[in-house]
One Martini backbone bead per residue (centre of mass of N, CA, C, O) as a GRO file, in nm:
protein
   85
    1UNK     BB    1  12.816   4.531   2.966
    2UNK     BB    2  12.867   4.722   3.229
    3UNK     BB    3  12.827   5.024   3.373
    4UNK     BB    4  13.107   5.030   3.486
    5UNK     BB    5  13.252   4.981   3.214
    6UNK     BB    6  13.140   5.230   3.070
    7UNK     BB    7  13.264   5.433   3.266
    8UNK     BB    8  13.558   5.352   3.224
    9UNK     BB    9  13.573   5.404   2.915
   10UNK     BB   10  13.505   5.701   2.932
   11UNK     BB   11  13.740   5.793   3.113
   12UNK     BB   12  13.967   5.703   2.927
   13UNK     BB   13  13.857   5.873   2.667
   14UNK     BB   14  13.897   6.145   2.887
   15UNK     BB   15  14.174   6.127   3.056
   16UNK     BB   16  14.144   5.965   3.315
   17UNK     BB   17  13.892   5.996   3.481
   18UNK     BB   18  13.787   6.003   3.778
   19UNK     BB   19  13.592   5.782   3.986
   20UNK     BB   20  13.257   5.822   4.148
   21UNK     BB   21  13.041   5.662   4.362
   22UNK     BB   22  12.859   5.864   4.536
   23UNK     BB   23  12.589   5.671   4.600
   24UNK     BB   24  12.490   5.397   4.816
   25UNK     BB   25  12.225   5.152   4.905
   26UNK     BB   26  12.021   4.972   5.159
   27UNK     BB   27  11.745   4.928   5.286
   28UNK     BB   28  11.621   4.822   5.607
   29UNK     BB   29  11.356   4.671   5.486
   30UNK     BB   30  11.525   4.474   5.390
   31UNK     BB   31  11.669   4.194   5.363
   32UNK     BB   32  11.971   4.143   5.496
   33UNK     BB   33  12.103   3.947   5.292
   34UNK     BB   34  12.039   4.133   5.051
   35UNK     BB   35  12.200   4.377   5.140
   36UNK     BB   36  12.476   4.243   5.156
   37UNK     BB   37  12.498   4.155   4.861
   38UNK     BB   38  12.470   4.436   4.736
   39UNK     BB   39  12.691   4.599   4.884
   40UNK     BB   40  12.920   4.412   4.810
   41UNK     BB   41  12.894   4.420   4.503
   42UNK     BB   42  12.930   4.725   4.453
   43UNK     BB   43  13.196   4.767   4.594
   44UNK     BB   44  13.371   4.550   4.448
   45UNK     BB   45  13.319   4.637   4.154
   46UNK     BB   46  13.433   4.914   4.179
   47UNK     BB   47  13.717   4.845   4.285
   48UNK     BB   48  13.797   4.661   4.040
   49UNK     BB   49  13.789   4.943   3.864
   50UNK     BB   50  13.877   5.207   4.037
   51UNK     BB   51  13.623   5.289   4.211
   52UNK     BB   52  13.500   5.507   4.397
   53UNK     BB   53  13.311   5.528   4.715
   54UNK     BB   54  12.981   5.589   4.875
   55UNK     BB   55  12.788   5.573   5.148
   56UNK     BB   56  12.468   5.620   5.230
   57UNK     BB   57  12.354   5.713   5.540
   58UNK     BB   58  12.505   5.681   5.810
   59UNK     BB   59  12.231   5.794   6.007
   60UNK     BB   60  11.995   5.684   5.867
   61UNK     BB   61  11.687   5.536   5.881
   62UNK     BB   62  11.693   5.386   5.601
   63UNK     BB   63  12.051   5.314   5.569
   64UNK     BB   64  12.211   5.305   5.812
   65UNK     BB   65  12.506   5.210   6.022
   66UNK     BB   66  12.433   5.437   6.250
   67UNK     BB   67  12.323   5.484   6.594
   68UNK     BB   68  12.323   5.777   6.782
   69UNK     BB   69  12.135   5.702   7.012
   70UNK     BB   70  12.282   5.400   7.086
   71UNK     BB   71  12.571   5.366   6.983
   72UNK     BB   72  12.539   5.178   6.704
   73UNK     BB   73  12.632   4.926   6.484
   74UNK     BB   74  12.606   4.772   6.160
   75UNK     BB   75  12.817   4.527   6.126
   76UNK     BB   76  12.743   4.377   5.860
   77UNK     BB   77  12.783   4.629   5.686
   78UNK     BB   78  13.063   4.717   5.764
   79UNK     BB   79  13.192   4.444   5.655
   80UNK     BB   80  13.109   4.487   5.349
   81UNK     BB   81  13.259   4.769   5.320
   82UNK     BB   82  13.502   4.647   5.535
   83UNK     BB   83  13.694   4.419   5.501
   84UNK     BB   84  13.849   4.310   5.809
   85UNK     BB   85  13.687   4.483   6.040
   0.00000   0.00000   0.00000
């Protein structure tokens, strides 16, 4: 059983408590293909179980997806967070 499944079981046992995966990210220093796989996996697995999520570090140097200095998006990461965008 995954930790996602354990959290869902707990939430159901305690009155269908809504779940939020508060923050997750993958640092920019990691290989891009690995970042994409990890971010996609976490977002989709949470969604599959009805768990809301938020990506950490919108503009952070470490994991951000938007560079406010150059007004550019890290589109590979945006697409794995929001497929179809």
